[in-house]
Each structure stands twice: as C-alpha cells, then as structure tokens.
C-alpha positions as a LaTeX table, in Angstrom:
\begin{tabular}{lrrr}
\hline
Residue & $x$ (\AA) & $y$ (\AA) & $z$ (\AA) \\
\hline
Met1 & 0.02 & $-0.26$ & $-0.08$ \\
Glu2 & 1.26 & 3.55 & $-0.17$ \\
Ile3 & 0.11 & 5.43 & 2.40 \\
Thr4 & 2.41 & 4.59 & 5.54 \\
Ala5 & 1.34 & 6.61 & 8.25 \\
Leu6 & $-0.53$ & 9.97 & 9.89 \\
Gly7 & 1.54 & 12.56 & 8.94 \\
Tyr8 & 0.17 & 16.09 & 10.12 \\
Ile9 & $-3.70$ & 17.16 & 10.93 \\
Gly10 & $-4.68$ & 20.63 & 10.35 \\
Ile11 & $-7.29$ & 22.55 & 12.46 \\
Asn12 & $-9.44$ & 25.62 & 11.35 \\
Ser13 & $-9.62$ & 27.29 & 14.83 \\
Ser14 & $-9.81$ & 31.34 & 15.54 \\
Gln15 & $-8.87$ & 30.32 & 19.29 \\
Leu16 & $-4.80$ & 30.71 & 18.55 \\
Asp17 & $-3.69$ & 31.58 & 22.26 \\
Gln18 & $-5.57$ & 29.18 & 23.48 \\
Trp19 & $-4.62$ & 26.09 & 21.25 \\
Gly20 & $-1.14$ & 27.03 & 21.75 \\
Gln21 & $-0.70$ & 27.32 & 25.55 \\
Met22 & $-2.70$ & 23.94 & 25.63 \\
Ala23 & $-0.46$ & 22.30 & 22.84 \\
Thr24 & 2.68 & 23.14 & 24.57 \\
Gly25 & 1.89 & 23.33 & 28.85 \\
Leu26 & $-0.39$ & 20.34 & 28.75 \\
Leu27 & 0.09 & 17.66 & 25.35 \\
Gly28 & 4.30 & 18.74 & 25.71 \\
Met29 & 4.61 & 20.11 & 21.99 \\
Gln30 & 6.85 & 22.91 & 20.89 \\
Gln31 & 5.17 & 25.71 & 18.86 \\
Val32 & 7.27 & 26.78 & 16.01 \\
Asp33 & 7.12 & 30.40 & 14.79 \\
Arg34 & 4.95 & 30.59 & 11.45 \\
Gly35 & 3.54 & 34.11 & 12.20 \\
Gly36 & 0.05 & 35.69 & 10.78 \\
Lys37 & $-3.10$ & 33.73 & 11.61 \\
Thr38 & $-1.42$ & 30.33 & 12.12 \\
Arg39 & 0.36 & 28.04 & 14.19 \\
Ala40 & 2.38 & 25.50 & 13.98 \\
Phe41 & 3.85 & 22.25 & 16.66 \\
Arg42 & 6.80 & 20.39 & 16.13 \\
Met43 & 6.95 & 16.63 & 18.17 \\
Asp44 & 9.93 & 14.97 & 16.85 \\
Asp45 & 12.25 & 15.95 & 14.37 \\
Arg46 & 10.13 & 16.95 & 11.81 \\
Lys47 & 9.47 & 20.70 & 10.90 \\
Gln48 & 5.51 & 20.22 & 12.20 \\
Arg49 & 2.97 & 17.82 & 13.07 \\
Leu50 & 0.29 & 19.83 & 14.01 \\
Ile51 & $-0.96$ & 23.31 & 11.63 \\
Val52 & $-3.76$ & 25.37 & 13.86 \\
Asp53 & $-5.42$ & 28.03 & 11.06 \\
Gly54 & $-7.25$ & 30.96 & 12.91 \\
Ser55 & $-9.21$ & 31.91 & 9.48 \\
Asn56 & $-12.59$ & 30.19 & 10.77 \\
Asp57 & $-13.50$ & 28.05 & 13.13 \\
Ala58 & $-14.38$ & 24.76 & 11.34 \\
Gly59 & $-12.67$ & 22.15 & 13.07 \\
Leu60 & $-10.80$ & 19.55 & 11.41 \\
Ala61 & $-9.25$ & 21.30 & 8.07 \\
Val62 & $-7.13$ & 18.13 & 6.56 \\
Met63 & $-5.35$ & 14.75 & 7.79 \\
Gly64 & $-2.26$ & 14.01 & 5.80 \\
Trp65 & $-0.97$ & 10.92 & 4.73 \\
Glu66 & 2.72 & 10.16 & 4.44 \\
Val67 & 4.03 & 7.99 & 1.06 \\
Ser68 & 7.02 & 6.69 & 0.42 \\
Ser69 & 7.90 & 8.14 & $-2.98$ \\
Thr70 & 6.81 & 10.22 & $-6.00$ \\
Ala71 & 6.19 & 6.96 & $-7.70$ \\
Glu72 & 3.86 & 6.01 & $-4.78$ \\
Leu73 & 2.31 & 9.22 & $-4.67$ \\
Asp74 & 1.81 & 8.71 & $-8.80$ \\
His75 & 0.49 & 5.31 & $-8.24$ \\
Leu76 & $-1.97$ & 7.08 & $-5.17$ \\
Ala77 & $-3.06$ & 9.62 & $-7.49$ \\
Gly78 & $-3.71$ & 7.53 & $-10.63$ \\
Arg79 & $-5.96$ & 4.77 & $-8.50$ \\
Leu80 & $-7.97$ & 7.85 & $-7.23$ \\
Glu81 & $-8.54$ & 8.96 & $-10.21$ \\
Ser82 & $-10.05$ & 6.13 & $-11.66$ \\
His83 & $-12.05$ & 5.56 & $-9.27$ \\
Gly84 & $-13.41$ & 8.97 & $-10.29$ \\
Val85 & $-12.08$ & 10.71 & $-7.00$ \\
Lys86 & $-10.84$ & 14.24 & $-8.15$ \\
Val87 & $-7.38$ & 14.95 & $-7.14$ \\
Ser88 & $-5.06$ & 17.99 & $-7.87$ \\
Arg89 & $-1.79$ & 18.06 & $-7.45$ \\
Gly90 & $-0.71$ & 20.73 & $-4.93$ \\
Ser91 & 0.95 & 23.78 & $-5.19$ \\
Arg92 & 4.70 & 24.81 & $-4.44$ \\
Ala93 & 3.17 & 27.31 & $-1.86$ \\
Leu94 & 1.16 & 24.51 & $-0.28$ \\
Ala95 & 4.30 & 21.83 & $-0.86$ \\
Asp96 & 6.56 & 24.89 & 1.28 \\
Glu97 & 3.84 & 25.26 & 3.79 \\
Arg98 & 3.62 & 21.74 & 4.80 \\
His99 & 6.74 & 21.29 & 4.68 \\
Val100 & 6.84 & 18.43 & 1.93 \\
Ala101 & 8.16 & 17.91 & $-1.51$ \\
Glu102 & 5.27 & 17.50 & $-3.29$ \\
Leu103 & 1.41 & 16.53 & $-1.99$ \\
Ile104 & $-2.16$ & 15.66 & $-3.68$ \\
Thr105 & $-5.27$ & 16.85 & $-2.59$ \\
Phe106 & $-8.80$ & 15.27 & $-2.62$ \\
Ala107 & $-11.48$ & 14.92 & $-0.22$ \\
Asp108 & $-13.47$ & 11.84 & 0.82 \\
Pro109 & $-17.57$ & 10.87 & $-0.02$ \\
Ser110 & $-18.33$ & 12.90 & 2.86 \\
Gly111 & $-16.30$ & 16.29 & 1.86 \\
Asn112 & $-13.19$ & 15.99 & 4.64 \\
Arg113 & $-10.21$ & 17.29 & 3.09 \\
Leu114 & $-7.30$ & 14.98 & 2.51 \\
Glu115 & $-3.66$ & 15.48 & 1.32 \\
Ala116 & $-0.91$ & 12.43 & 0.54 \\
Phe117 & 2.47 & 13.65 & 0.66 \\
Cys118 & 6.13 & 12.34 & 0.09 \\
Lys119 & 9.23 & 13.49 & 1.42 \\
Pro120 & 9.04 & 15.80 & 4.35 \\
Glu121 & 11.38 & 18.19 & 5.48 \\
Leu122 & 13.30 & 17.65 & 8.83 \\
Ala123 & 14.26 & 20.12 & 11.47 \\
Ser124 & 18.17 & 21.41 & 11.45 \\
Glu125 & 16.72 & 22.12 & 15.10 \\
Pro126 & 16.11 & 19.02 & 17.94 \\
Phe127 & 13.19 & 18.76 & 19.52 \\
Lys128 & 12.45 & 21.16 & 22.78 \\
Pro129 & 9.20 & 20.00 & 24.09 \\
Gly130 & 6.83 & 22.68 & 25.95 \\
Arg131 & 7.10 & 20.58 & 29.45 \\
Pro132 & 9.25 & 18.15 & 30.41 \\
Ile133 & 8.34 & 15.11 & 28.93 \\
Ser134 & 10.67 & 11.90 & 27.30 \\
Gly135 & 9.05 & 12.35 & 23.99 \\
Phe136 & 5.95 & 10.93 & 21.28 \\
Arg137 & 5.90 & 8.09 & 20.07 \\
Thr138 & 6.29 & 8.95 & 16.19 \\
Gly139 & 9.02 & 7.91 & 13.16 \\
Ala140 & 7.38 & 4.77 & 11.00 \\
Leu141 & 4.20 & 4.86 & 13.43 \\
Gly142 & 3.09 & 8.84 & 12.26 \\
Met143 & 1.65 & 11.09 & 14.22 \\
Gly144 & $-0.66$ & 8.93 & 16.28 \\
His145 & $-4.27$ & 8.34 & 14.99 \\
Val146 & $-7.58$ & 9.89 & 14.35 \\
Val147 & $-11.27$ & 9.64 & 14.77 \\
Leu148 & $-14.13$ & 10.80 & 12.84 \\
Asn149 & $-17.49$ & 11.17 & 13.32 \\
Val150 & $-19.43$ & 10.36 & 10.65 \\
Glu151 & $-23.22$ & 10.30 & 9.26 \\
Asp152 & $-22.98$ & 6.47 & 8.67 \\
Val153 & $-19.87$ & 4.35 & 8.06 \\
Glu154 & $-21.05$ & 2.33 & 5.37 \\
Pro155 & $-20.69$ & 4.80 & 2.40 \\
Leu156 & $-17.56$ & 5.59 & 3.66 \\
Leu157 & $-16.03$ & 2.27 & 4.00 \\
Pro158 & $-15.32$ & 1.35 & 0.43 \\
Phe159 & $-13.43$ & 4.70 & 0.16 \\
Tyr160 & $-11.06$ & 4.11 & 2.99 \\
Arg161 & $-10.60$ & 0.51 & 3.00 \\
Asp162 & $-10.76$ & $-0.58$ & $-1.24$ \\
Val163 & $-9.43$ & 2.58 & $-2.38$ \\
Leu164 & $-6.99$ & 4.52 & $-0.15$ \\
Gly165 & $-5.71$ & 0.89 & 1.04 \\
Phe166 & $-6.04$ & 0.84 & 4.57 \\
His167 & $-6.39$ & $-1.98$ & 5.97 \\
Val168 & $-9.17$ & $-3.05$ & 8.89 \\
Ser169 & $-7.88$ & $-3.65$ & 12.47 \\
Asp170 & $-11.09$ & $-4.34$ & 14.21 \\
Phe171 & $-14.34$ & $-3.43$ & 14.22 \\
Gly172 & $-18.15$ & $-3.51$ & 15.62 \\
Leu173 & $-21.76$ & $-3.25$ & 14.53 \\
Lys174 & $-23.68$ & $-2.44$ & 17.55 \\
Pro175 & $-25.45$ & 0.34 & 18.52 \\
Tyr176 & $-23.45$ & 1.52 & 16.10 \\
Gly177 & $-20.90$ & 1.37 & 12.99 \\
Leu178 & $-17.38$ & 1.69 & 14.07 \\
Tyr179 & $-14.38$ & 0.99 & 11.88 \\
Phe180 & $-10.36$ & 1.12 & 12.96 \\
Phe181 & $-7.80$ & 1.33 & 10.16 \\
His182 & $-4.15$ & 0.84 & 10.53 \\
Val183 & $-1.64$ & 1.64 & 7.67 \\
Asn184 & 1.76 & 0.09 & 9.54 \\
Gly185 & 2.19 & $-0.87$ & 12.79 \\
Arg186 & $-0.14$ & 1.26 & 14.98 \\
His187 & $-3.12$ & $-0.36$ & 15.48 \\
His188 & $-5.20$ & 1.87 & 14.42 \\
Ser189 & $-4.23$ & 5.22 & 12.39 \\
Phe190 & $-7.90$ & 6.01 & 11.57 \\
Ala191 & $-11.59$ & 5.33 & 12.77 \\
Met192 & $-15.03$ & 6.19 & 12.13 \\
Val193 & $-17.51$ & 5.94 & 14.43 \\
Gly194 & $-21.27$ & 6.10 & 12.62 \\
Ser195 & $-22.64$ & 8.81 & 15.34 \\
Gly196 & $-24.92$ & 10.18 & 12.89 \\
Arg197 & $-23.66$ & 13.15 & 12.59 \\
Lys198 & $-19.76$ & 14.70 & 10.74 \\
Ala199 & $-16.90$ & 16.08 & 12.94 \\
Leu200 & $-13.76$ & 15.35 & 14.24 \\
His201 & $-14.47$ & 13.01 & 17.62 \\
His202 & $-10.61$ & 13.48 & 18.92 \\
Phe203 & $-6.54$ & 12.60 & 17.59 \\
Met204 & $-4.35$ & 10.83 & 19.69 \\
Val205 & $-0.87$ & 11.27 & 20.56 \\
Glu206 & 0.86 & 8.61 & 22.27 \\
Leu207 & 3.75 & 9.56 & 25.15 \\
Gly208 & 7.40 & 7.15 & 25.27 \\
Ser209 & 6.23 & 7.00 & 29.32 \\
Leu210 & 3.55 & 6.30 & 31.25 \\
Asp211 & 4.52 & 9.19 & 33.81 \\
Asp212 & 4.14 & 11.69 & 31.11 \\
Val213 & 0.47 & 10.56 & 30.74 \\
Gly214 & 0.29 & 10.56 & 34.45 \\
Gln215 & 1.74 & 14.10 & 34.88 \\
Gly216 & $-0.36$ & 15.20 & 32.37 \\
Tyr217 & $-3.09$ & 13.78 & 33.83 \\
Asp218 & $-2.53$ & 15.82 & 36.95 \\
Leu219 & $-2.24$ & 19.55 & 35.15 \\
Ala220 & $-5.73$ & 18.67 & 33.26 \\
Gln221 & $-7.20$ & 18.18 & 36.48 \\
Leu222 & $-6.27$ & 22.09 & 37.49 \\
Glu223 & $-8.65$ & 22.92 & 34.94 \\
Asp224 & $-12.26$ & 23.24 & 35.03 \\
Gly225 & $-13.70$ & 21.01 & 32.50 \\
Arg226 & $-10.38$ & 20.16 & 30.65 \\
Val227 & $-10.70$ & 16.29 & 31.28 \\
Val228 & $-13.61$ & 14.78 & 29.45 \\
Tyr229 & $-12.53$ & 11.34 & 29.71 \\
Thr230 & $-10.84$ & 9.88 & 32.63 \\
Leu231 & $-7.43$ & 7.69 & 33.04 \\
Gly232 & $-8.92$ & 4.50 & 31.39 \\
Arg233 & $-7.33$ & 1.56 & 29.12 \\
His234 & $-8.73$ & 1.03 & 25.89 \\
Thr235 & $-9.98$ & $-3.01$ & 24.86 \\
Asn236 & $-8.53$ & $-2.78$ & 21.49 \\
Asp237 & $-5.57$ & $-1.02$ & 20.98 \\
His238 & $-4.53$ & $-1.18$ & 24.64 \\
Met239 & $-3.92$ & 2.41 & 25.27 \\
Thr240 & $-3.70$ & 3.82 & 28.52 \\
Ser241 & $-5.01$ & 7.40 & 28.03 \\
Phe242 & $-7.32$ & 10.29 & 29.31 \\
Tyr243 & $-9.48$ & 12.85 & 27.10 \\
Val244 & $-9.39$ & 16.76 & 27.03 \\
Asn245 & $-10.94$ & 19.10 & 25.69 \\
Thr246 & $-9.74$ & 21.19 & 23.21 \\
Pro247 & $-10.64$ & 24.57 & 21.98 \\
Ser248 & $-12.55$ & 23.86 & 19.47 \\
Gly249 & $-14.47$ & 21.47 & 20.64 \\
Phe250 & $-13.27$ & 18.07 & 19.82 \\
Phe251 & $-11.10$ & 15.77 & 22.23 \\
Ile252 & $-7.43$ & 15.03 & 22.28 \\
Glu253 & $-6.68$ & 11.48 & 23.61 \\
Tyr254 & $-3.71$ & 11.17 & 25.68 \\
Gly255 & $-1.88$ & 7.90 & 25.66 \\
Trp256 & 1.11 & 5.49 & 26.30 \\
Gly257 & 1.35 & 1.69 & 25.50 \\
Gly258 & $-0.65$ & 1.32 & 22.90 \\
Arg259 & $-0.74$ & $-1.75$ & 20.91 \\
Ile260 & 1.90 & $-2.89$ & 17.86 \\
Ile261 & 0.84 & $-5.10$ & 15.68 \\
Asp262 & 2.17 & $-7.07$ & 12.72 \\
Pro263 & $-0.08$ & $-6.04$ & 9.22 \\
Gln264 & 1.29 & $-8.91$ & 7.65 \\
Thr265 & $-0.54$ & $-11.52$ & 9.64 \\
Trp266 & $-3.29$ & $-9.41$ & 11.30 \\
Arg267 & $-6.77$ & $-10.86$ & 10.74 \\
Pro268 & $-9.54$ & $-7.79$ & 10.74 \\
His269 & $-12.39$ & $-9.04$ & 13.71 \\
Glu270 & $-15.35$ & $-8.21$ & 15.11 \\
Thr271 & $-15.53$ & $-6.91$ & 18.87 \\
Phe272 & $-18.45$ & $-7.34$ & 21.32 \\
Asp273 & $-16.75$ & $-5.81$ & 24.64 \\
Gly274 & $-16.85$ & $-1.99$ & 25.23 \\
Pro275 & $-14.18$ & 0.39 & 24.64 \\
Ser276 & $-12.67$ & 0.48 & 27.55 \\
Leu277 & $-11.30$ & $-2.47$ & 30.28 \\
Trp278 & $-11.68$ & 0.28 & 33.21 \\
Gly279 & $-11.86$ & 3.96 & 33.73 \\
His280 & $-12.11$ & 6.55 & 30.78 \\
Glu281 & $-15.52$ & 7.34 & 32.50 \\
Arg282 & $-17.04$ & 9.89 & 29.80 \\
Leu283 & $-17.90$ & 13.12 & 31.73 \\
Asn284 & $-19.43$ & 14.47 & 28.67 \\
Met285 & $-21.92$ & 12.27 & 28.68 \\
Pro286 & $-25.41$ & 11.79 & 29.92 \\
Glu287 & $-25.82$ & 9.79 & 33.06 \\
Glu288 & $-27.72$ & 7.20 & 30.67 \\
Gln289 & $-25.11$ & 6.75 & 28.47 \\
Arg290 & $-22.30$ & 6.70 & 31.30 \\
Lys291 & $-24.28$ & 4.04 & 33.13 \\
Arg292 & $-24.28$ & 1.65 & 29.62 \\
Leu293 & $-20.86$ & 2.23 & 29.47 \\
Arg294 & $-19.88$ & 1.62 & 32.93 \\
Glu295 & $-21.72$ & $-1.58$ & 32.75 \\
Met296 & $-19.81$ & $-3.08$ & 29.99 \\
Arg297 & $-16.61$ & $-2.28$ & 32.12 \\
Met298 & $-17.42$ & $-3.89$ & 34.54 \\
Asp299 & $-18.69$ & $-7.09$ & 32.38 \\
Ala300 & $-15.23$ & $-6.93$ & 31.16 \\
Ala301 & $-13.76$ & $-7.23$ & 34.98 \\
Ala302 & $-16.31$ & $-9.81$ & 35.91 \\
Arg303 & $-14.94$ & $-12.20$ & 33.21 \\
Gly304 & $-11.49$ & $-11.45$ & 34.05 \\
Val305 & $-10.37$ & $-9.76$ & 30.79 \\
Arg306 & $-7.05$ & $-8.60$ & 30.61 \\
Val307 & $-4.28$ & $-7.05$ & 28.72 \\
Pro308 & $-1.52$ & $-9.91$ & 28.56 \\
Asp309 & 1.97 & $-8.56$ & 29.11 \\
Pro310 & 4.93 & $-10.31$ & 27.35 \\
Arg311 & 6.78 & $-9.13$ & 29.83 \\
Val312 & 5.30 & $-11.59$ & 32.89 \\
Pro313 & 5.44 & $-15.43$ & 32.92 \\
Pro314 & 2.51 & $-17.22$ & 33.18 \\
Leu315 & 0.79 & $-17.42$ & 36.65 \\
Asn316 & 0.12 & $-21.16$ & 36.54 \\
Cys317 & $-3.02$ & $-21.31$ & 38.65 \\
Ala318 & $-5.17$ & $-23.69$ & 37.78 \\
Trp319 & $-8.28$ & $-21.63$ & 39.48 \\
Leu320 & $-7.20$ & $-18.77$ & 37.05 \\
Asp321 & $-6.64$ & $-20.91$ & 33.78 \\
Gln322 & $-10.13$ & $-23.10$ & 34.50 \\
Val323 & $-12.27$ & $-19.05$ & 34.65 \\
Val324 & $-10.34$ & $-17.94$ & 31.79 \\
Ala325 & $-11.27$ & $-21.76$ & 29.67 \\
Arg326 & $-14.93$ & $-21.10$ & 30.53 \\
Glu327 & $-15.19$ & $-17.95$ & 29.02 \\
\hline
\end{tabular}
C-alpha cells in the first residue's frame, strides 16, 4: 500500500492563544514560529505535525497522509482518479507551507479534505518539548491516530478500505458502526464512528512514558472542564490514556502503551466488549449513556478480561486457568 502513516493534522480555529497554551503547556508540543493567523507545533524531528489556522472555526481542516516516494504518490493519485475521485496536485506554495516535497489533495465522500505527501522536511534543531516529557512515539508509526464522527460508516467504508487501501483492524456493529484501520504497526491510525453527525471526534498522540501521561493528567485536572474522559485503558489497542477538551470542541487522547501489530499476519475481527477495560468515564455524556458504558466495563472485569503482558510469565494458577477456559 502507498500510505504508510498519518503525517500531520490541520485544524481551523480562531482560538490561537488557547491552542498554543494547551499544545505546549499540557501536551508538551513545541510551537514553531509561523506568524499571522497560523500556529504550527512540532512533536519530533519533523518541522511540524499539528497546524492551527486561525482564519475560521471549522474544526478539522485536513488529514495529511504520508507515502514513501514520488512514484507511490503518483500511483495513489492514479488509483483515486480511476475511482472517480477528483485529485489536485498541490502547488509549490502549499508544499512549502506543509514542509514537504510534493503532495496531492482530494476529499472523501463526506467532503473531508485529505492530502497525501512524500519527502517531509526535517528540522535542523532538536525537538524542545513545551514541558518536560520523554517525547512522543512517532517515527514509522506516524503522528498518532484520528477518529471521525460520520453520519453513516457504510458509504465511507469502500473509500478508505478499497480505494485508499487502509486495512481494517477490528470493527463493531452495535449500537452503531465503528471501524478501526491500520496503515502500519500502530493498531489504528484512523477510525470512523457512525454517530449520525459529521465532525472530528478526537486525535491521539502517544507518549514515550506512562509518567508523561500521569503528569499530564495532573495538569489537566487543574483546569475545570478540561478532562472529558478520565484515565483508562482501551480494549482493542491497549492504550492507557485520558481525553481532554480542546478550544475547538473536539477531544485529544493523550496516551501510552499502544498496541503494535504485525500487518502481515493481522486478521480483522468483530469486537463485542466495550471500548474500555477500565476507566475512561465519559464526563461529557448523559448519565444513562455513562451507565451503559460503565456496565460494559464491569462485565469485562467480572469476566477477568486482561491485556496480556509479554514481560510477565504465566501465573500457572489452576483456578484462574479454569475461569479463563470457561469464558
């Protein structure tokens, strides 16, 4: 497949100062000088990963997907066009703005803007985090992941799976369609939730240390209304994380310990457990919805669902083995 990683995300928001304070003081990103109504933030050796354009408040502006070469970019453009997707070659000015050698632009069937690019520019200076952190887990895994609220998953599934070539990691069908996709070893770089509306749900950044996340959690709790999902662990990608509100009304997941899969051997499957093993209390939800998700976590706990730890040998407990065998 041509696409290898999520390279960058662009946001439209007039709340530039608030974004700057949150991205540096809480998330630990490094703000780089762009001037005017644009702010850009580094996470690693790339010149930028997050771009905030202050010209309007439309929310998600663009998802930037990386390919390995000009030839792969041309191949992707050709396949998109063969499926009736309008593709535009990015101008030299846009490529310079994105700090890449070449790019194409197109849209998914719901009108979300996507860009595919190759040969990103590297910064000449080392990454300097906005607060003391061990760093972000990026590299070949990309920036992190992005999750969209969509009106209906079904019309979009062929585009992302069959045209773009994203691979399904796992999916749920009740109470609504929920699909997770991988493009590299990260369990998912993209996901869609058939919630009946069109909006960015969240994007995720992964830290190099659980302590980075814990200290961020302490910082986030100092601000009223900042934490929207409490600290918890997901069932499918095993991420330990919490979620925060952003100045744009969507969320950011701040996590550690995400699952790495082997794309060559991975098989997609339907999931039936809730989204979280423990925690992730949805503080933004009505009580009835929170109760349903809480009951799913309690059911997982009652069945002894755990994430295997490869560093810990089996307990060889006969009683526990019998419990697991019955499930």
